[in-house]
Each structure stands twice: as C-alpha cells, then as structure tokens.
C-alpha positions as CSV (number, residue, x, y, z in Angstrom):
1,M,22.5,24.4,16.3
2,L,22.2,20.6,16.0
3,P,22.3,19.1,12.5
4,R,18.9,18.6,11.0
5,R,18.8,15.2,9.5
6,N,15.3,13.8,10.2
7,I,12.8,13.5,7.4
8,L,9.4,12.9,9.1
9,I,6.3,11.7,7.3
10,F,3.0,11.7,9.2
11,H,0.2,9.5,8.0
12,S,-3.0,8.2,9.5
13,G,-5.0,6.6,6.7
14,A,-5.9,3.1,5.6
15,L,-3.3,0.6,4.4
16,G,-3.7,1.3,0.6
17,D,-3.6,5.1,1.2
18,F,-0.4,4.6,3.2
19,V,1.3,2.3,0.6
20,V,0.9,4.9,-2.2
21,T,3.0,7.3,-0.2
22,W,6.0,4.9,-0.4
23,P,7.4,6.4,-3.6
24,L,7.7,9.7,-1.9
25,A,9.6,8.1,1.0
26,V,12.0,6.5,-1.4
27,A,12.5,9.8,-3.3
28,L,13.2,11.6,0.0
29,G,15.7,9.0,1.0
30,R,17.6,9.3,-2.3
31,L,17.4,13.1,-2.3
32,H,18.8,13.1,1.3
33,P,21.1,10.0,1.5
34,H,22.6,11.1,4.9
35,S,19.2,11.8,6.5
36,R,16.9,9.5,8.5
37,V,13.6,9.0,6.8
38,M,10.9,8.3,9.5
39,Y,7.2,7.5,9.2
40,I,5.2,8.7,12.2
41,V,2.3,6.3,11.8
42,Q,0.4,3.4,13.4
43,S,2.9,0.8,14.6
44,Q,2.0,-2.0,12.2
45,K,2.2,0.2,9.2
46,G,5.5,1.6,10.4
47,K,7.0,-1.9,10.8
48,L,5.8,-2.8,7.3
49,A,7.5,0.3,5.8
50,E,10.7,-0.6,7.7
51,R,10.7,-4.1,6.3
52,V,10.0,-3.1,2.7
53,L,11.7,0.3,2.4
54,G,14.4,0.2,5.0
55,V,13.1,3.5,6.6
56,E,12.6,4.1,10.3
57,S,9.3,4.6,12.0
58,R,7.8,5.9,15.2
59,D,4.4,4.7,16.6
60,V,2.1,7.7,16.5
61,E,-0.1,6.1,19.2
62,T,2.6,6.1,21.8
63,G,4.6,9.0,23.3
64,Q,3.4,12.6,22.9
65,W,2.7,12.9,19.2
66,H,-0.9,13.6,19.9
67,R,0.2,16.8,21.6
68,L,0.7,18.3,18.2
69,F,-3.1,18.7,18.1
70,A,-3.0,20.6,21.4
71,T,-2.5,24.3,21.8
72,D,0.0,23.9,24.6
73,A,2.5,21.5,22.9
74,T,6.1,22.2,24.0
75,P,9.5,20.9,23.0
76,A,9.7,19.3,26.5
77,D,7.4,16.6,25.3
78,A,9.9,13.8,24.6
79,S,8.4,12.6,21.2
80,L,8.2,16.1,19.9
81,R,11.9,16.7,20.4
82,T,12.4,14.7,17.3
83,L,11.0,17.7,15.4
84,A,14.0,19.8,16.5
85,G,16.2,17.6,14.2
86,A,13.8,17.7,11.3
87,Q,15.0,18.8,7.9
88,R,11.7,18.1,6.2
89,V,8.2,17.4,7.6
90,V,5.6,15.9,5.3
91,S,2.1,15.6,6.7
92,F,-1.0,13.8,5.4
93,V,-2.8,14.4,8.7
94,A,-3.5,18.1,8.9
95,D,-4.8,21.3,7.2
96,S,-2.4,24.0,6.1
97,D,-3.5,26.4,8.8
98,G,-4.6,24.4,11.9
99,V,-3.3,23.8,15.4
100,W,-1.2,20.8,14.2
101,T,0.5,22.8,11.4
102,N,1.1,25.8,13.6
103,N,2.7,23.7,16.3
104,V,5.0,22.1,13.8
105,R,6.0,25.5,12.4
106,R,6.7,26.7,16.0
107,L,8.6,23.6,17.2
108,A,10.5,23.0,13.9
109,P,10.9,26.6,12.5
110,F,13.8,25.6,10.2
111,A,12.2,22.5,8.6
112,D,10.7,22.5,5.2
113,L,7.0,21.7,5.8
114,H,4.8,20.0,3.2
115,I,1.0,19.7,3.9
116,L,-0.4,17.2,1.5
117,E,-3.9,15.9,0.8
118,P,-3.9,12.0,0.9
119,R,-6.6,11.4,-1.7
120,P,-7.5,13.2,-5.0
121,R,-10.8,14.8,-5.4
122,E,-13.4,13.6,-7.9
123,R,-12.6,13.8,-11.6
124,Y,-8.8,13.5,-11.1
125,T,-7.5,11.6,-14.1
126,Q,-4.1,10.3,-13.1
127,H,-2.7,7.9,-10.6
128,V,-3.0,8.8,-6.9
129,T,0.9,8.8,-6.6
130,Q,1.0,11.5,-9.3
131,F,-1.6,13.5,-7.3
132,I,0.9,13.4,-4.4
133,A,3.7,14.4,-6.7
134,D,1.6,17.3,-8.1
135,Q,1.3,18.9,-4.7
136,L,5.1,19.2,-4.5
137,R,5.6,21.3,-7.6
138,E,6.6,24.4,-5.6
139,D,9.7,22.4,-4.4
140,R,11.3,21.9,-7.8
141,V,14.1,19.7,-6.5
142,L,11.9,17.3,-4.6
143,A,9.3,17.2,-7.4
144,A,12.0,16.3,-9.9
145,S,13.1,13.5,-7.6
146,V,9.7,11.9,-7.2
147,G,8.9,11.6,-10.9
148,P,11.7,9.1,-11.7
149,I,10.9,7.1,-8.6
150,L,7.3,6.7,-9.7
151,R,8.5,5.5,-13.1
152,S,11.0,3.1,-11.5
153,I,8.4,1.6,-9.2
154,A,5.9,1.2,-12.0
155,D,8.6,-0.8,-13.9
156,R,10.3,-2.8,-11.1
157,G,8.4,-2.4,-7.8
158,V,10.2,-1.4,-4.7
159,G,12.5,-3.3,-2.4
160,T,13.6,-6.9,-2.9
161,T,11.2,-8.8,-0.5
162,W,9.2,-10.8,-3.1
163,R,10.5,-14.3,-4.0
164,G,7.4,-16.3,-5.0
165,G,7.4,-20.0,-5.2
166,A,4.5,-20.9,-3.0
167,G,1.5,-20.9,-5.4
168,V,-1.6,-18.6,-5.7
169,V,-2.6,-16.3,-2.9
170,L,-6.1,-14.9,-2.8
171,H,-7.4,-12.0,-0.6
172,P,-11.2,-11.8,-0.9
173,G,-11.7,-8.9,1.4
174,A,-11.7,-5.1,1.3
175,G,-12.6,-2.4,3.7
176,A,-15.7,-1.4,1.7
177,I,-18.1,-4.2,0.8
178,E,-18.9,-2.6,-2.5
179,K,-15.3,-3.2,-3.5
180,C,-15.6,-7.0,-3.0
181,W,-16.0,-9.5,-5.8
182,P,-18.9,-11.7,-4.7
183,V,-17.8,-14.3,-2.2
184,H,-19.4,-17.2,-4.2
185,H,-17.1,-16.3,-7.1
186,W,-14.1,-16.5,-4.8
187,I,-15.2,-20.0,-3.6
188,E,-15.7,-21.1,-7.2
189,L,-12.3,-19.8,-8.1
190,C,-10.8,-21.8,-5.2
191,N,-12.5,-24.9,-6.3
192,R,-11.3,-24.4,-9.9
193,L,-7.7,-24.0,-8.7
194,K,-8.0,-27.0,-6.5
195,S,-9.4,-29.2,-9.3
196,N,-6.3,-28.3,-11.4
197,H,-3.9,-29.1,-8.5
198,I,-2.8,-25.5,-8.1
199,T,-1.6,-24.7,-4.5
200,T,-3.8,-21.9,-3.1
201,R,-3.9,-19.9,0.1
202,V,-6.8,-17.6,1.1
203,L,-5.8,-14.7,3.4
204,I,-8.5,-13.4,5.7
205,G,-8.6,-10.9,8.5
206,E,-11.0,-9.7,11.2
207,T,-13.2,-8.0,8.7
208,E,-13.8,-11.2,6.7
209,L,-14.4,-13.2,9.9
210,E,-17.1,-10.7,10.9
211,R,-18.8,-10.6,7.5
212,W,-18.7,-14.3,6.6
213,S,-20.9,-17.1,8.0
214,V,-19.4,-20.3,9.3
215,S,-20.7,-22.0,6.1
216,V,-18.7,-19.6,3.9
217,L,-15.6,-20.1,5.9
218,Q,-16.0,-23.9,5.7
219,Q,-16.3,-23.8,1.9
220,F,-13.1,-21.9,1.6
221,E,-11.3,-24.3,4.0
222,A,-12.5,-27.2,1.9
223,A,-10.9,-25.8,-1.3
224,A,-7.8,-24.0,0.0
225,Q,-5.5,-23.3,2.9
226,V,-7.1,-20.5,4.9
227,V,-4.5,-18.2,6.6
228,R,-5.7,-15.8,9.2
229,T,-3.1,-13.0,9.0
230,K,-2.0,-11.8,12.5
231,D,-0.6,-8.5,11.5
232,L,0.9,-6.6,8.5
233,L,4.3,-8.3,8.8
234,H,2.5,-11.7,8.6
235,L,0.5,-10.4,5.6
236,H,3.8,-9.2,3.9
237,A,5.4,-12.7,4.5
238,E,2.4,-14.4,2.8
239,L,2.5,-12.0,-0.2
240,S,6.2,-12.3,-0.6
241,T,5.9,-16.0,-1.4
242,A,2.9,-15.7,-3.9
243,D,3.5,-16.8,-7.5
244,V,0.5,-14.7,-8.2
245,F,-1.7,-12.6,-5.9
246,V,-5.4,-12.0,-6.6
247,G,-7.4,-9.4,-4.7
248,N,-10.0,-6.7,-4.6
249,D,-9.2,-3.0,-4.6
250,S,-7.7,-3.1,-1.2
251,G,-4.5,-2.5,0.8
252,P,-3.0,-6.0,0.3
253,G,-3.1,-5.5,-3.5
254,H,-1.1,-2.3,-3.2
255,V,1.5,-4.0,-1.0
256,A,1.7,-7.0,-3.4
257,G,2.2,-4.8,-6.4
258,M,4.8,-2.6,-4.7
259,I,7.0,-5.5,-3.6
260,G,7.0,-6.9,-7.1
261,A,4.6,-9.8,-6.8
262,P,2.5,-10.6,-9.9
263,T,-0.8,-9.0,-9.0
264,L,-4.3,-9.3,-10.4
265,T,-6.7,-6.7,-9.0
266,L,-10.4,-6.9,-9.5
267,M,-12.2,-3.6,-9.7
268,G,-15.7,-2.4,-10.3
269,G,-17.6,0.9,-10.6
270,A,-16.7,1.9,-7.0
271,S,-13.1,2.2,-8.0
272,D,-11.3,4.1,-10.8
273,P,-8.4,1.9,-12.1
274,V,-6.7,4.9,-13.6
275,V,-6.4,6.5,-10.1
276,W,-6.2,3.5,-7.8
277,R,-4.6,0.5,-9.6
278,P,-1.6,-0.9,-7.7
279,L,1.8,0.1,-8.9
280,G,4.4,-2.6,-9.7
281,R,6.3,-4.4,-12.4
282,C,3.7,-7.1,-12.9
283,V,0.2,-5.7,-12.2
284,E,-3.0,-6.4,-14.2
285,V,-6.4,-5.0,-13.5
286,V,-9.7,-6.6,-14.5
287,F,-12.4,-3.9,-14.5
288,E,-16.1,-4.0,-15.1
289,D,-18.7,-1.3,-14.3
290,R,-20.5,-4.0,-12.2
291,L,-17.9,-5.9,-10.2
292,E,-20.1,-9.0,-10.0
293,T,-20.0,-9.4,-13.8
294,I,-16.3,-10.3,-13.8
295,S,-16.4,-14.0,-14.6
296,V,-14.6,-16.7,-12.7
297,D,-13.4,-18.0,-16.1
298,E,-11.6,-14.8,-16.9
299,V,-9.9,-14.6,-13.5
300,Y,-8.9,-18.2,-13.6
301,D,-7.5,-17.8,-17.2
302,R,-5.4,-14.8,-16.2
303,V,-4.0,-16.6,-13.1
304,K,-3.1,-19.6,-15.3
305,R,-1.4,-17.3,-17.8
306,V,0.7,-15.6,-15.1
307,L,1.7,-19.0,-13.7
308,E,2.7,-20.3,-17.1
309,A,4.8,-17.1,-17.7
310,R,6.5,-17.8,-14.3
311,Q,7.4,-21.3,-15.5
312,T,8.9,-20.1,-18.8
313,G,11.3,-17.7,-17.0
314,P,11.5,-14.3,-15.4
315,E,12.0,-12.5,-18.7
316,N,8.4,-13.2,-19.5
317,D,7.2,-12.1,-16.1
318,T,6.4,-8.6,-17.0
319,A,3.5,-6.2,-16.7
320,T,0.6,-6.3,-19.2
321,E,-1.7,-3.6,-20.4
322,E,-4.7,-2.7,-18.3
323,D,-8.1,-3.5,-19.8
C-alpha cells in the first residue's frame, strides 16, 4: 500500500468563510509535519492559502473533482486518484450521508473523514473558529491541536506576510449590502484622512463597480487612490502594506486580521461580532445595532490612534478590547 500523506480540505464558501478555516489547516500541518496539506477549492482562494499558509492547493473547478457528486465516480478519474493517498479528508461541502461522502469513503477507505458544517446556527455564542473546533471533539488528538492554534492566531496572526508602511487601506464593500457602512460615510472618512495628509487607498472590486454610480466613484478618486483589485493575490498584496485596514464585515477584513495587519472592522445588527470578528493580533471592532449610526469621527479617531501606536513602536501595536 502506498503511504498516505495527503491531508485534503474541501471548501466552497465565500472568502470570509474560507479564511476562518485556516487555523484548522495550520493545526493539521503541525499535527502531521511530514504530510501534504492541500485545499481543494476555487483557484484564487487556493493560491491565497498557498501564499499565506504555505500549504498546497488544487483547483476544484478543473479536473474531475466534480465527479465526487456523481454515483459513478471511479479511481480512474485522474483528480480523484489523489484521494488514494489521503490520510485525512476534511469536507465543508457535503452532508454526512450523501453521494459525495459515500464516494470519498469508497475511494479513500483508510482516510479519516471529517464532515463539518461551515457556519454556526443561530444563537451560537462563540467565535466561528471555535464552532469548527467543536465539531472535531471526537478526534481528541486533532481537537487538542486546534485549540492552541486558535489562541496563537488570536495573539499573533498567521504567516509573516504583513509588513505595513504604506498608509491606510479602506475596503468599503461586502457581499451583503446590509453589512456595508453607508458609502457617504466612507467618502467623508476619505476626505478627513486627505485633509490630514494621511496616505489612503480604497480597494474596490466588481461588486462595488456594479453598485456605485459614476459620481460616487469620482468622489472616492478625488479623495484617495482607488485600487481595483484584480484577484485575491492582488488583494493580499495591498493588505500586506497597510498600516491600518478599515472594512466592513467581509472577507478582506478576515484576511487582514489573519496576516497580522492592524484591522478595524465595522459591524452592525446584521453581524454578531462575537461570532464573526476577524482573528488577529491587532483587531478592533466597532459595533452598533444600526450600522449607519457609527460616526465618521469615531472611525477616524480609531485610525489615528492605531497610526500613532505604529509610530511609537511595535511594542504598542497590540490588540485592544472589543466594544
């Protein structure tokens, strides 16, 4: 029998949901130092995990991975042969007793299989990463490995890709419009930063270009450098140079927090900060039941405080208590 050294993690969710699985990937890598930890995920997300975590990835949209949802999947399918070398398989994409799961059990009968829910149900009162860890309790060795990793990331972040030095980075978007601080507040914040000679970049993607009018985009361009991120590696490069990142409850905030960038996340009633705040060594959350009631003054003051802490030295660049 061939040695089983592949640790496969299947994921298909949004960027933020993907990033909160990273502590699990790190824990698996430390628990199995001679194994290959691989994400089977959309290509851009896989490349991002490779950059930050040093894991491997396979593009779930190429090859034969989709065959796992078919009743006639066979080991002859080239992509699926990777399963033959699987030591563990972690899935966020399937039910515990469906076609996908049955195929994996048949094609990788000796692998430890973990079927996990990606998001906690209502009334869950701990962080989403703890929800993932809770589902591993039956595997005592793995569960014991994940806990220290969660604490380490909360204290120090993950990876060494953040360096700062290029001013304030803002990301005014989010997948859900109800998670977005009003755009006129963002423009006012940009103007306030500009008037105080603070270098500012505004990151936008396709969602913002579809939502915003030409006038809104022009107002941002008049107050800051607007950067249209091409892909997730470009997003990561921009976040890596931020002296402070400010964003809504969205994927980029989770990435910024995880890589160690000072992160300020704005949350309203649509988000539970206990469950969904970004993890990292320098993360603050501003929360109000009504997101629009968060004032520009408060956000600006917090940004200034983080910038001043950066100037006085890294020993002062630490996380603060959540509101």
